[in-house]
N, C-alpha and C positions, 0 to 999 in steps of 0.2 A: 506418394507417402515423403519420399526423399525432398520434392520440391518445396513442400510445406515444413519440412523439417528443416532443412536450408532458410526459409524464412523466415523461421521461428527465430533462428540463430541472427540473421539479420537485423529483425526487430528488437531483439535481445540486445543486439550493439548498441543499435539505436537507442535504446533505453537506458543503456549502462552509461552514455556517454551524456546525456541529458542529466539523470541522475548526478553525477558527476560534477558536473558542470552548476547544475542549477541548485544543490541542494535539496531536491525534492523528494519523496520518497516514490520507490520504483511502482508501486500499485496502481498509483495515480497515470503512469505512462501504459501500463503491463496492460491493465480491467481494457481499455479500447482499444489495445492493439488486439488483444484474445479476443473479444467481441466480432472485432473485422474479420480473424482468420476462420472463427467458427463459423460463421455465415458466409463465406469462402469455401469453406468444406461441407456446408450444406448441412450442419448436426441440427436437429429438432432444436426447433426455437424455443420449445420449454426450458431447456438445458441450457441455451447460450450464457443467459447472463450466471447462472450457479457455477458452471464449469470455469467461465472467465474470474470469477470473486475466489474460487478453491484454488485453482492453479495459482492464482496472485500469489497469495498467502504462502502456498508452499513454497514458488521462488524466495521469500521475504525472508523463510527459513535462514538460506544461504547467507543472502547479500546484508543481512541484519548481524548475523553472527561473524563472518567477515570486516563487516565496518567497527562491530563492536568491541570487537578484537585491538583492532586499530587505536581505535582511540583508547581502550584500557592501558595499551602500553605508555601511553603519553598521561597516564594517570587523569585523564581527563570524567571517568565516569564516575556519578555519586550512585555507588551498588547502594547504599543506605535508602537511597529512594525507591529504586530498582525491588529492593527484598518487599516495602512495603506495599507498594501499589502492585506487584505481581498478582496476589492471590485474587485482586475485583478484575485485573487483566483477565487474568484467566478463565474466572467465571464466566464476564460478561461477554469477552469472544464466543466463548463457545455457546452461550445461551443466544447471542446476536447470529450464529451458524444455523443453530438448529430455527431459529427464527426465518430466517432469510430462505432456509430449506422448504418452509411453507409459503412464501410469498411468490406472487406468479412472476413470472419474467421481466415482463412491463414495468412492474410495480419498483423492482429494483434497478433497472434502469430509469426512471424518475428518480430515484431516489439518488443516486450515483450522480445524474446529469445536476439535481440540486447541489451537491457536494464540490462539483466541478465548479460549480458557479460563485460558491465559497471563497474555493481555496482559490480561483484567479482573480476573484474581486482582492484579498489579500496579498497575492504576488503584485498586482497593479500598483495598490491603491497603499496598502497595509504597512504599518512602522511598527518593527519590533522592539520597543521601548522597555525598558526594564522596569518592575514592578517595586512595590515595599511590601507587598503581603507574607507574611511569614508562612514558608511551607506547612499545611496540615498533618497533624497526627496521624497516626497507622491507620484508624478508624477512617477519616478523611481520604488519605490518600488509597483505601480500597475502595470507596463509594466511587473515587474519581476514576480509579482504575476499571471498575465497573460500567463507567458510561463511556470511558475513551474505547475501552475492548467492545464493548457493544456496536456503536458505530463502525468503527475499523473494520470489523467483520462484515458488517452491512456492505459498507465498500469497496472491501478485500484490498486494505492500505496495513503498514505498518504503525502504522498511527502518530507520525512525525507532527504531521499537519496539525494536530491537535494536544498531544504532549510538550512541544515545544513552548507554544504563548502560552499551555500552563505554567511551564515552569520558570518563564521568563517572567511571568504574573505574580511568582512569589518569588523572585529577588534572585534566582539562579544565572548566572552570568553565560553570557548565549553560547561561548563553546562549550560549556558541560552540559549545557541542555539538550546543545545538539548531540553530545557523546551518549548523553543518558538517556536519550530517547532511541539511540539506535539499539541501545541494550535492551529498553522495554518492546523495542519491535521484537523481539526474540520468543518472547512466551505470549504476544498475539497471534503471532505467526503460526508458531506451535500447536498451540491451542485451536486457533483457526482452523489452520489443514486439517487436526484430528477431526474436529466438527463436519466440515464439509466432507470430508473421507465418509466418517461414520452417517452423517445425514444422506449423503448419497447412497449409499448403500442401496437402499429399497427404492429408488428410481428405475423405472425402464426405460427401455429402447435411449441407453446410453451410449454413445459410439463405442468402437474398437480403442482399447487400450486406455481405456477412461476408469479408474477406481474411485468411486464414489463420488465426486465433482471435482476429481483430480484428473486432469488429462496430460500423460505422462512425458509424450513427444514435446508438445510445447514446455512444457517444464524442462525438459534437458536442455533442449534451445535455447531457451530463456538465461536459462543457469549460468550455462558454458558460456555463451557470447556476454551478458552483462557483465559478470563477475570480472572479464577481461575486459573491457574498455572503460570500466568507472573509473579506474585511477586516469584514466585518459584525459575521461572529461574533468576530475577535479585537476589536474595540472593545467588545464585549459582556463579553468578559473583566475589564474596569474594573467594571462595574454590576451584574454577576448574581453568584452565590456560587459560583464554577465549582467549588471542593472536594467541594460536596454533587450539584450537576452531573453532574461526574463519576463519583462512585460510584451516581446513578441509572440513571449509563447504564453504569456496567459489569455494572449487573444485567441491564439490557436484553440487552446483549452475552451474558450466559451464556445467556438465553433464546433467542437467535439461534442460537447455537451449540448447547444442547440439541435445539431442531427441526432444525437443516444433520443434526447426528449420528444422530438419529432417524430423519431420510430416508435417510441414507446405507445406516443398518444394516438399514431395514425397508421 
């Protein structure tokens, strides 16, 4: 167990550096890491993807709170958007976690693989141009939150890859969009974590130290180390060729997506 815990810490440190360096959500890195580690530990195949998604969302609670607090100190979070979108986020994320608990693991792998292909294409080719549309009112933001929350819980992410482009399209400046997205990640992670926790209680043959679909040793190792190394990654953004690294990482993501898709299909 100690060896696996140290590996979780090592991978968590790596995920933290990449998240800080490339500005991508932790779930996009953590879910593939967890599926690899859970396979290494011979966890039941029918639970591996559910455990990866639930544990990823649980870890994002800590990283989102830390990131949102940092952005808040700089006055960059638009709390009005956060308040108006949160109800839809909470409902959508919980419903998404309930749906995920009923979906076979190989189908969840296919969904996550397709999401990886989308994100990697955005990283490689996408241009984040500022839009001109007005931000929707409370009802429109609630519906948007419902969609973002549902997708986020199905793929175990904090929603930044969805909420940032949405805000940019609606005339929110990049720095504030990223900061507000970090705050939006809190209700996504909390609601998703609760959903995977509750919906996993009825599952049988879960590994030891798993509470619902949350695997505690992985959560502790990932959180402790990723929170330590994320600031290091952020510092490297000022010294390394981030644009080239992002394209290289996008290629790696595609390889991970293909491998996961192949595993799900064959």
